[in-house]
KEPA-299578 format. One record per residue: residue in three letters; x, y, z of N, C-alpha, C, O in turn. Coordinates in steps of 0.1 Angstrom, whole numbers, padded with zeros to 4 digits, always signed. Layout:
# residues N
AlaXYZXYZXYZXYZ ...
This chain:
# residues 78
Met-0185+1132+0003-0175+1139+0009-0166+1131+0019-0154+1132+0019 Leu-0173+1123+0027-0166+1114+0036-0157+1104+0029-0146+1101+0033 Gly-0162+1099+0017-0154+1090+0009-0142+1096+0004-0131+1090+0004 Ala-0143+1109+0000-0131+1115-0006-0121+1118+0005-0109+1116+0003 Arg-0125+1121+0017-0116+1123+0028-0109+1110+0032-0097+1110+0036 Leu-0116+1100+0032-0111+1087+0036-0100+1083+0025-0089+1078+0029 Val-0103+1085+0013-0093+1081+0002-0080+1089+0004-0069+1084+0003 Phe-0081+1102+0007-0069+1110+0008-0062+1107+0021-0050+1107+0022 Arg-0070+1105+0032-0063+1102+0044-0056+1089+0044-0045+1088+0050 Glu-0061+1079+0038-0055+1066+0037-0045+1064+0026-0038+1054+0025 Arg-0044+1074+0017-0035+1075+0006-0037+1062-0003-0027+1055-0006 Val-0049+1059-0007-0052+1048-0016-0054+1052-0030-0064+1047-0036 Tyr-0047+1062-0035-0048+1067-0048-0035+1066-0055-0024+1067-0049 Ser-0035+1066-0068-0023+1065-0076-0017+1078-0079-0023+1089-0076 Arg-0005+1078-0085+0001+1091-0089-0007+1098-0099-0008+1110-0099 Leu-0013+1091-0109-0021+1097-0119-0033+1104-0113-0036+1115-0116 Val-0040+1098-0103-0052+1104-0097-0047+1116-0089-0055+1126-0090 Ser-0036+1116-0083-0032+1128-0075-0028+1139-0084-0029+1151-0081 Arg-0024+1136-0097-0020+1146-0106-0033+1152-0113-0032+1164-0117 Ile-0043+1145-0115-0055+1150-0123-0066+1154-0114-0076+1160-0119 Ile-0066+1152-0101-0078+1154-0093-0081+1169-0092-0093+1173-0092 Tyr-0071+1177-0090-0074+1192-0088-0079+1199-0101-0088+1206-0101 Pro-0072+1196-0113-0077+1202-0125-0091+1197-0129-0100+1205-0133 Val-0094+1184-0126-0107+1179-0129-0118+1184-0120-0129+1188-0124 Thr-0114+1186-0107-0123+1192-0098-0127+1206-0101-0138+1210-0100 Gly-0116+1214-0105-0119+1228-0109-0127+1229-0121-0136+1237-0122 Ala-0124+1220-0131-0133+1220-0143-0147+1216-0140-0156+1222-0146 Phe-0149+1206-0132-0162+1202-0128-0170+1213-0121-0182+1215-0124 Val-0164+1219-0112-0171+1230-0104-0174+1241-0114-0185+1247-0113 Gly-0165+1245-0123-0168+1255-0133-0179+1252-0142-0188+1260-0145 Thr-0179+1239-0147-0190+1236-0156-0204+1235-0149-0214+1238-0155 Val-0203+1230-0137-0216+1230-0129-0221+1244-0126-0233+1246-0126 Val-0212+1253-0123-0216+1267-0121-0222+1272-0134-0233+1279-0134 Leu-0216+1270-0146-0222+1274-0158-0235+1268-0161-0244+1275-0166 Ala-0237+1255-0158-0250+1248-0160-0260+1254-0151-0272+1256-0155 Ser-0256+1258-0139-0266+1264-0130-0270+1278-0135-0282+1282-0134 Leu-0261+1286-0140-0264+1299-0145-0273+1297-0157-0282+1305-0159 Tyr-0270+1287-0166-0279+1285-0177-0293+1282-0172-0303+1287-0178 Asn-0294+1273-0162-0307+1270-0157-0315+1281-0151-0327+1282-0152 Met-0307+1290-0144-0314+1302-0137-0318+1313-0147-0328+1319-0145 Phe-0309+1316-0157-0312+1328-0165-0316+1325-0179-0323+1334-0185 Leu-0312+1314-0186-0316+1312-0200-0328+1303-0202-0335+1305-0212 Arg-0330+1294-0193-0341+1284-0195-0354+1290-0190-0354+1296-0179 Pro-0365+1289-0198-0377+1294-0194-0383+1286-0183-0379+1275-0180 Met-0393+1292-0176-0399+1285-0164-0407+1272-0169-0407+1262-0162 Glu-0414+1273-0180-0421+1262-0185-0416+1259-0199-0422+1263-0209 Pro-0405+1251-0200-0399+1249-0213-0407+1239-0222-0414+1230-0216 Gly-0407+1241-0235-0413+1232-0244-0404+1221-0248-0393+1220-0243 Pro-0408+1213-0257-0400+1202-0262-0387+1206-0269-0378+1198-0270 Glu-0387+1218-0274-0375+1223-0281-0363+1226-0272-0352+1228-0276 Trp-0366+1225-0259-0355+1227-0249-0348+1215-0245-0339+1215-0236 Val-0352+1203-0250-0346+1190-0246-0332+1190-0250-0323+1186-0243 Val-0329+1193-0263-0316+1192-0268-0306+1202-0261-0295+1197-0257 Pro-0309+1214-0259-0300+1223-0251-0298+1218-0237-0287+1219-0231 Asp-0308+1212-0231-0307+1207-0217-0297+1195-0217-0289+1194-0208 Val-0298+1186-0227-0289+1174-0227-0275+1179-0230-0266+1173-0224 Val-0273+1189-0239-0260+1194-0242-0253+1200-0229-0242+1197-0226 Val-0261+1208-0222-0256+1214-0209-0252+1203-0199-0242+1204-0192 Thr-0260+1193-0198-0258+1182-0189-0245+1174-0193-0237+1171-0184 Leu-0243+1172-0205-0231+1165-0210-0219+1173-0208-0208+1168-0204 Ile-0220+1186-0210-0208+1195-0208-0205+1195-0193-0193+1195-0189 Ala-0215+1195-0184-0212+1196-0170-0206+1183-0165-0198+1183-0156 Gly-0209+1172-0171-0203+1159-0167-0190+1155-0175-0184+1145-0171 Ala-0186+1163-0185-0175+1160-0193-0162+1158-0185-0154+1149-0188 Pro-0159+1167-0175-0146+1165-0168-0146+1152-0160-0135+1146-0159 Leu-0157+1148-0155-0157+1135-0148-0155+1123-0157-0148+1114-0154 Leu-0161+1124-0169-0159+1113-0179-0145+1113-0184-0139+1103-0186 Tyr-0139+1125-0186-0125+1126-0190-0116+1119-0180-0107+1111-0183 Ala-0118+1122-0167-0109+1116-0156-0111+1101-0156-0102+1094-0154 Ala-0124+1097-0157-0126+1082-0157-0119+1075-0168-0113+1064-0166 Val-0119+1081-0180-0112+1075-0192-0097+1075-0189-0091+1064-0192 Arg-0092+1085-0184-0077+1086-0181-0073+1075-0171-0063+1069-0173 Val-0081+1074-0160-0078+1064-0150-0079+1050-0155-0071+1042-0153 Phe-0090+1047-0162-0092+1034-0168-0081+1030-0178-0077+1018-0179 Arg-0077+1039-0186-0067+1036-0196-0053+1034-0190-0045+1026-0195 Ser-0051+1040-0178-0038+1038-0172-0037+1025-0165-0026+1020-0163 Gly-0048+1018-0163-0048+1005-0157-0045+0994-0166-0042+0983-0162 Glu-0045+0997-0179-0042+0986-0189-0027+0983-0190-0024+0974-0198 
C-alpha cells in the first residue's frame, strides 16, 4: 500500500498506467471476492485430489486482471 501511495504521489507512472489502473483494480477486487466466496461456500473442508483443478482455475481467474495489466504495460514499452 505504501508503494502505491508513493507511485501516485511522485507521479512516476505513464498515461497508460493511469488509464488502466482503476478498471484493473476493480476487476481484481471482484475476482478476489468471487474466489473468496468459492472458498467459503463451494469448497469442502477436506477436499480430495479432484478439487485441484477447480482450485487452480479459480486462482488463475483471480490473477487474470493483474496478468492482463502486466501484458498491456510491457507491450506498450516496445
